[in-house]
N, C-alpha and C positions, 0 to 999 in steps of 0.2 A: 438408513432411518429415514424415516416414514419422515412425507410435508414439511414442518418446518425443525421438526428435530433438532438439526445439525444447528437449528444460529441455537437455540435455543441452549442446547450442549455449549457450542464454540462458547455463546459467550457470558453463559455462567464458566466456563475453567478461566476466560481469562479476570473475570473478576475476583472469580482465588489464587489467580498468581498477579496481580495487575504489584503489586507493591513491589514481591522478589526481582519480578521481570520487571523491572521498570533499573532495578538494583542491575544487574546481571547482562543486562544491554546498552546501560551507560558509556561502559569505555569502546564498546565495536568501532564505532566509525572512524578513530583516529588510530586506531588500524586495517586499515578496509582504503589505500592509500583509493584503488583504482575505484571505487564505490563514490570518495569524495569529490573524482574528479569529474565522473558520471554527476554526480549533483552539482557543481560549477557548470556543464556543458547542457544541466537543464537550467540551473539556471539564465544566462546565457539565451536558451532561446527564447524563454517567458520576459525578456526585457525587450530580444526583439520583434517582442509579437506587441508591443504597445508592456507592458506590464499592468500590475491591474491584480487580481485576487486569483489564487494558487489554490487550487485540493488536496491534504494529502490523507488520503482517505487507504481504511484503514490503521489510524496514526497511531494504536496504540499509548507512548509518555508518551508523541509529543518532542524523542526527540532528534530527529529529521524535517519537522516542525517550524522547528526551534534556532537548523544550523539551516536553513535556507533562509531563516531573520539574520542569520551574521553574512548571508550574501546579499541579503537588500532586494528579498522576494516579503511582499505580497501571502504568507503563508497559512491562513487557518485548519487544523485538523478534527475528521469527523475517525468513531471508530467506536463497534456494537457496544460493546464495555464503560458503565457507567464507574467502575471504578478504572477501572484504564482514564480514563475521561479525568477522574477527579486526581490522579496522580498528575496530567500533565499538567492541569490546571494547580497544580501545588507549586509544580517545579521549573511553571514555565508561568509567573503570575499575569504578565502582557499578554499575551497570546490568545488567540481569539480558539475555545476546542468545546466540541456539539458530539453530542449521541448522536444516531445515527446507524445506519447499515444502509452496504451500497448495492441491495437486494433492494432497495426503495430509496433512494437518492430522493434529501429533504435538497435540493437544488431546484435553483429557476432555470431555464432554458438558457445555452448560453453566456452564463453566470461567470463563470470561471475561465477565466485568461489560460488558463494550465493548468495539470489533474495527477497528481503519483501517485501507487500504488506500491507502496514498500515490503516487497515481502509480503503484503496483504489475500492477493488473490487464491492461498496455500487453500484455505481452507475450502474456499467455494465449490462445493460437486461440479465434473462436467455441465452437465444438466439444467447452471445457471447459471454459467457465460456467457454468455447470450445475451442472456438478461440485463449483466451487470455491464458488463464493455456497452451492449445499448444506453445505459445509465449514462457513462463516460462519455458519448458521443454527445448525449441529449442534450450534455450544460459544458461541454467546453465549447468554446466560439471559435468560428472554422479559422481551421489553420495551426491552431493550435498546438500547444507542443501535450503531448502524453510519456512517462514514462514509467515503467515497470520493468520494479524487482522482482524473483521467485529465482524458487531451490527446480532445480533440474532432475527426470527421469523419466520414469514410464510407470510407476508403485505406485499406490494407495497405504501408509500406511495409519494403525489407531495408535493414539497419540494418550494414553495414561495416568503419566507423573514426568510433572517436568519443572523449569523453574524454582529451584528451592523444597525438588522434592512432595507437593500439594499434589491432591486427585485431580486430572484433565480429562473431559473425553472426548479430540477431537479428534476429525482425519486428516490430517494433509499427506495433498494430493500434492507430485512433481510430475512437470513437463518440459519438457522438448520444444525449445526456444519455435522447435516449426508446425506443430499445433498451437501455441502460442499466437505466432504473423499468424495464421489461417484463420484464424477467430475473428482477430479483431483488426484484417483485412473484409470476412462477412457482417462486423459492425462497422463497418465507415469508416475505418483510422488508413493513413499508408503507413505501413513499416518503413523507419528510415535505415537503423540498424539496428546490433545485438550481437550480444557478443557470452560468451565463458567463463569466467572464474572462480579461483577455492580463496574465499579470505575468510577476515574474522567473520564475514555479517555469511556465510555459508561455507558446509563446502566444494560443495557442487553448485554454483549458480547462474542466475544467469540478466543480467539487464537489458531489457528493447527501448530504444527510441521511437514513439512514432506520431504522427499526426494530426487534428480530424482531416478528414478531406474534405 
């Protein structure tokens, strides 16, 4: 894909599947104890940093944003897909959700205590990862925590159907934790911990904790 075609395709695809996607992923987290533990630890880090707003970037239907709220975290969600944001607002009416892109993050410098990207970097091409992580660093306060979840592998696949059988056109990029860690270090983050796991969230996933240097 040339230019921003991949971004338009991603937006359109998730607009198409938003309602069924929300229904299908709704029950994943209760069956994923390690991911819940990671989210709990992230919440602890946010509190240790003094509390404050946390951005869930690529929030989809808002399930992780809502979970963080149950942990006492002032989280808000941002997603590329207007239809996903509409579902998030429908399902979690007391929380804040905004349409936006992680490639051009419309948040002020140093405006969030922490940032989460939960399996939402998987559609970002390699040549855009540096710019995305630079935005993350720009908006996170010095010393603030970052939590990433992503699919592990070395391949990129084109997803043409999913989430209720709807047509899609998105490329899914799987990465090795070492590669993600290198990108993070190159863009001003200190990697503190990483692990791989298998769960309802991912057949083979990775969780990486980092902190803005």
